[in-house]
ZAVO-809059 format. One record per residue (C-alpha): z, x negated, y; residue number from 0; residue in one letter. Coordinates in nm, 2 decimals, always signed. Layout:
# ZAVO-809059
<<Z X Y> NUM "a">
...
//
This chain:
# ZAVO-809059
<<+7.14 +1.50 -0.86> 0 "a">
<<+7.19 +1.79 -1.07> 1 "v">
<<+7.30 +2.14 -0.90> 2 "v">
<<+7.35 +2.46 -1.11> 3 "s">
<<+7.40 +2.80 -0.97> 4 "t">
<<+7.42 +3.16 -1.10> 5 "q">
<<+7.28 +3.47 -0.93> 6 "t">
<<+7.34 +3.83 -1.05> 7 "s">
<<+7.09 +4.04 -1.16> 8 "g">
<<+5.64 +4.62 +0.96> 9 "s">
<<+5.41 +4.81 +1.11> 10 "s">
<<+5.25 +4.78 +1.45> 11 "g">
<<+5.20 +4.42 +1.47> 12 "i">
<<+4.89 +4.33 +1.64> 13 "n">
<<+4.56 +4.36 +1.41> 14 "a">
<<+4.42 +4.05 +1.58> 15 "e">
<<+4.63 +3.84 +1.36> 16 "y">
<<+4.52 +4.05 +1.02> 17 "g">
<<+4.85 +4.25 +1.03> 18 "q">
<<+4.82 +4.66 +0.92> 19 "p">
<<+4.88 +4.92 +1.14> 20 "s">
<<+5.10 +5.20 +1.04> 21 "p">
<<+4.83 +5.35 +0.82> 22 "s">
<<+4.83 +5.05 +0.64> 23 "g">
<<+5.16 +5.09 +0.45> 24 "e">
<<+5.00 +5.23 +0.15> 25 "e">
<<+4.77 +4.96 +0.08> 26 "e">
<<+5.08 +4.71 +0.15> 27 "d">
<<+5.27 +4.89 -0.14> 28 "d">
<<+4.97 +4.86 -0.36> 29 "k">
<<+4.93 +4.52 -0.28> 30 "r">
<<+5.30 +4.41 -0.33> 31 "l">
<<+5.28 +4.60 -0.67> 32 "e">
<<+4.98 +4.40 -0.77> 33 "k">
<<+5.16 +4.05 -0.64> 34 "f">
<<+5.46 +4.10 -0.81> 35 "m">
<<+5.33 +4.21 -1.14> 36 "g">
<<+5.47 +3.88 -1.27> 37 "r">
<<+5.82 +3.88 -1.16> 38 "k">
<<+6.13 +4.11 -1.23> 39 "e">
<<+6.28 +4.28 -0.98> 40 "r">
<<+6.62 +4.43 -0.90> 41 "r">
<<+6.63 +4.80 -0.88> 42 "r">
<<+6.77 +4.74 -0.51> 43 "s">
<<+6.47 +4.56 -0.41> 44 "s">
<<+6.23 +4.83 -0.51> 45 "l">
<<+6.26 +5.08 -0.23> 46 "n">
<<+6.34 +4.78 +0.03> 47 "k">
<<+6.16 +4.85 +0.36> 48 "p">
<<+5.97 +4.55 +0.51> 49 "l">
<<+6.04 +4.52 +0.86> 50 "l">
<<+5.94 +4.17 +0.94> 51 "g">
<<+6.12 +4.05 +1.21> 52 "d">
<<+6.50 +4.06 +1.12> 53 "y">
<<+6.60 +3.87 +1.44> 54 "l">
<<+6.45 +4.03 +1.73> 55 "a">
<<+6.28 +3.71 +1.77> 56 "a">
<<+6.01 +3.87 +1.97> 57 "r">
<<+6.23 +3.92 +2.24> 58 "s">
<<+6.42 +3.61 +2.17> 59 "n">
<<+6.34 +3.34 +2.47> 60 "s">
<<+6.45 +3.06 +2.29> 61 "k">
<<+6.24 +3.13 +1.99> 62 "m">
<<+5.95 +3.24 +2.20> 63 "q">
<<+6.00 +2.90 +2.37> 64 "a">
<<+5.96 +2.75 +2.03> 65 "i">
<<+5.62 +2.90 +1.93> 66 "i">
<<+5.47 +2.92 +2.28> 67 "s">
<<+5.47 +2.55 +2.28> 68 "k">
<<+5.17 +2.59 +2.02> 69 "h">
<<+5.00 +2.86 +2.20> 70 "d">
<<+5.15 +3.11 +1.96> 71 "e">
<<+5.28 +3.46 +2.05> 72 "k">
<<+5.29 +3.68 +1.74> 73 "e">
<<+5.62 +3.67 +1.54> 74 "v">
<<+5.51 +3.85 +1.19> 75 "l">
<<+5.85 +3.73 +1.00> 76 "f">
<<+6.18 +3.59 +1.11> 77 "a">
<<+6.51 +3.60 +0.92> 78 "d">
<<+6.79 +3.34 +0.82> 79 "v">
<<+6.73 +3.18 +0.48> 80 "v">
<<+6.89 +2.90 +0.30> 81 "v">
<<+6.73 +2.54 +0.25> 82 "k">
<<+6.81 +2.28 -0.02> 83 "m">
<<+6.77 +1.95 +0.16> 84 "n">
<<+6.69 +1.61 +0.00> 85 "r">
<<+7.06 +1.57 -0.09> 86 "r">
<<+7.10 +1.90 -0.26> 87 "c">
<<+7.25 +2.06 +0.01> 88 "k">
<<+7.21 +2.39 +0.12> 89 "l">
<<+7.17 +2.47 +0.49> 90 "q">
<<+7.10 +2.77 +0.66> 91 "e">
<<+6.78 +2.78 +0.86> 92 "r">
<<+6.57 +3.07 +1.04> 93 "i">
<<+6.23 +3.09 +0.90> 94 "l">
<<+6.00 +3.23 +1.14> 95 "l">
<<+5.61 +3.28 +1.04> 96 "l">
<<+5.35 +3.33 +1.34> 97 "t">
<<+4.97 +3.35 +1.35> 98 "e">
<<+4.93 +3.02 +1.25> 99 "r">
<<+5.23 +2.86 +1.17> 100 "s">
<<+5.55 +2.84 +0.96> 101 "l">
<<+5.86 +2.71 +1.16> 102 "y">
<<+6.23 +2.59 +1.01> 103 "n">
<<+6.44 +2.64 +1.27> 104 "i">
<<+6.83 +2.54 +1.30> 105 "d">
<<+7.00 +2.87 +1.39> 106 "p">
<<+7.30 +2.67 +1.56> 107 "t">
<<+7.09 +2.45 +1.80> 108 "s">
<<+6.79 +2.68 +1.80> 109 "m">
<<+6.56 +2.37 +1.77> 110 "k">
<<+6.27 +2.34 +1.55> 111 "a">
<<+6.31 +2.11 +1.24> 112 "k">
<<+5.96 +2.14 +1.14> 113 "r">
<<+5.62 +2.31 +1.19> 114 "r">
<<+5.40 +2.36 +0.90> 115 "i">
<<+5.06 +2.50 +0.98> 116 "g">
<<+4.96 +2.77 +0.74> 117 "l">
<<+4.62 +2.54 +0.69> 118 "m">
<<+4.82 +2.28 +0.53> 119 "d">
<<+5.02 +2.49 +0.27> 120 "i">
<<+4.84 +2.48 -0.10> 121 "s">
<<+5.06 +2.75 -0.26> 122 "c">
<<+5.38 +2.90 -0.33> 123 "v">
<<+5.58 +2.87 -0.64> 124 "k">
<<+5.87 +3.08 -0.79> 125 "m">
<<+6.02 +3.17 -1.13> 126 "s">
<<+5.93 +3.52 -1.31> 127 "g">
<<+6.30 +3.62 -1.30> 128 "l">
<<+6.57 +3.81 -1.10> 129 "q">
<<+6.63 +3.48 -0.85> 130 "d">
<<+6.58 +3.43 -0.49> 131 "n">
<<+6.44 +3.10 -0.48> 132 "f">
<<+6.10 +3.00 -0.40> 133 "f">
<<+5.88 +2.67 -0.31> 134 "v">
<<+5.68 +2.62 -0.02> 135 "i">
<<+5.42 +2.34 -0.13> 136 "c">
<<+5.25 +2.13 +0.14> 137 "v">
<<+5.04 +1.83 -0.02> 138 "p">
<<+4.99 +1.65 +0.29> 139 "s">
<<+5.36 +1.60 +0.36> 140 "e">
<<+5.65 +1.73 +0.15> 141 "y">
<<+5.78 +2.09 +0.00> 142 "d">
<<+6.06 +2.30 +0.09> 143 "y">
<<+6.29 +2.49 -0.16> 144 "l">
<<+6.40 +2.82 +0.03> 145 "f">
<<+6.67 +3.10 -0.10> 146 "v">
<<+6.62 +3.43 +0.05> 147 "s">
<<+6.68 +3.81 -0.10> 148 "s">
<<+6.36 +3.85 +0.09> 149 "k">
<<+6.12 +3.61 -0.08> 150 "k">
<<+5.88 +3.89 -0.18> 151 "i">
<<+5.80 +4.01 +0.18> 152 "e">
<<+5.79 +3.64 +0.30> 153 "i">
<<+5.53 +3.58 +0.04> 154 "c">
<<+5.36 +3.89 +0.10> 155 "l">
<<+5.34 +3.81 +0.49> 156 "q">
<<+5.25 +3.46 +0.42> 157 "l">
<<+4.99 +3.54 +0.18> 158 "r">
<<+4.82 +3.78 +0.40> 159 "r">
<<+4.82 +3.56 +0.72> 160 "q">
<<+4.69 +3.26 +0.50> 161 "y">
<<+4.42 +3.48 +0.40> 162 "q">
<<+4.34 +3.57 +0.75> 163 "y">
<<+4.35 +3.20 +0.91> 164 "v">
<<+4.15 +3.08 +0.59> 165 "k">
<<+3.85 +3.31 +0.60> 166 "s">
<<+3.95 +3.50 +0.31> 167 "g">
<<+4.09 +3.24 +0.08> 168 "q">
<<+4.39 +3.36 -0.11> 169 "v">
<<+4.69 +3.18 -0.13> 170 "l">
<<+4.80 +3.10 -0.48> 171 "p">
<<+5.12 +3.21 -0.61> 172 "i">
<<+5.25 +3.04 -0.91> 173 "e">
<<+5.50 +3.20 -1.16> 174 "f">
<<+5.68 +2.96 -1.38> 175 "k">
<<+6.03 +2.93 -1.51> 176 "n">
<<+6.03 +2.55 -1.45> 177 "t">
<<+5.92 +2.47 -1.12> 178 "l">
<<+5.83 +2.13 -0.98> 179 "e">
<<+5.84 +2.05 -0.59> 180 "y">
<<+5.81 +1.72 -0.36> 181 "k">
<<+6.12 +1.63 -0.22> 182 "v">
<<+5.96 +1.31 -0.01> 183 "d">
<<+5.70 +1.07 -0.11> 184 "s">
<<+5.94 +0.90 -0.35> 185 "g">
<<+6.09 +1.21 -0.56> 186 "v">
<<+5.97 +1.49 -0.71> 187 "v">
<<+6.25 +1.78 -0.81> 188 "r">
<<+6.26 +2.01 -1.07> 189 "e">
<<+6.41 +2.33 -1.08> 190 "v">
<<+6.46 +2.54 -1.39> 191 "r">
<<+6.57 +2.90 -1.41> 192 "f">
<<+6.70 +3.06 -1.76> 193 "t">
<<+6.77 +3.43 -1.81> 194 "k">
<<+7.12 +3.51 -1.91> 195 "e">
<<+7.33 +3.82 -1.97> 196 "a">
<<+7.50 +3.81 -1.65> 197 "d">
<<+7.21 +3.71 -1.44> 198 "g">
<<+7.01 +3.38 -1.37> 199 "v">
<<+7.11 +3.04 -1.42> 200 "a">
<<+6.93 +2.79 -1.20> 201 "t">
<<+6.94 +2.42 -1.25> 202 "q">
<<+6.81 +2.19 -0.98> 203 "v">
<<+6.77 +1.81 -1.06> 204 "l">
<<+6.55 +1.50 -0.97> 205 "d">
<<+6.29 +1.44 -1.23> 206 "r">
<<+6.07 +1.17 -1.08> 207 "k">
<<+6.10 +0.88 -0.86> 208 "k">
<<+5.76 +0.68 -0.78> 209 "a">
//
């Protein structure tokens, strides 16, 4: 399968879970600058505030019911993103990050499609260009390809919380303009990014089959 696309060029969370107080905003800026030093950013994203919970998930009874089943209570990030499924179809999903897990939630049924423990994530992959794609790698299962204009914030929050639950271990972030990710046990998909005059061309294809 081949898919081609074109793209044009919080404070106050409980410190128990490794999150910053309002006084930590300057430190967040420094981390973000260092973290994104290898990725081009659009001008519009440079001063974008990092809000974390864009869906009022902390007061949403259905989302709270999902995470409470696993004895989790903190919402560190929540927003609607786009996920590419195994058939290269794009699907809207709620990406919700808690103190220990990352959830993929169907926004229509409000049911969790998958829960990934932060301990099981090996790295995040993205290109060095101005696109919105990123990959969450889970070696013990299969990976996810997401699309979000808030990918920088997602990665920053995920990286911070990963470091907290892994006792200081830093989540690797890989920057390459050709990314590989595991769709299932039999397929590895390749995503190629090419810088063009009017934006970034993105090509997705199945590269290997076991």
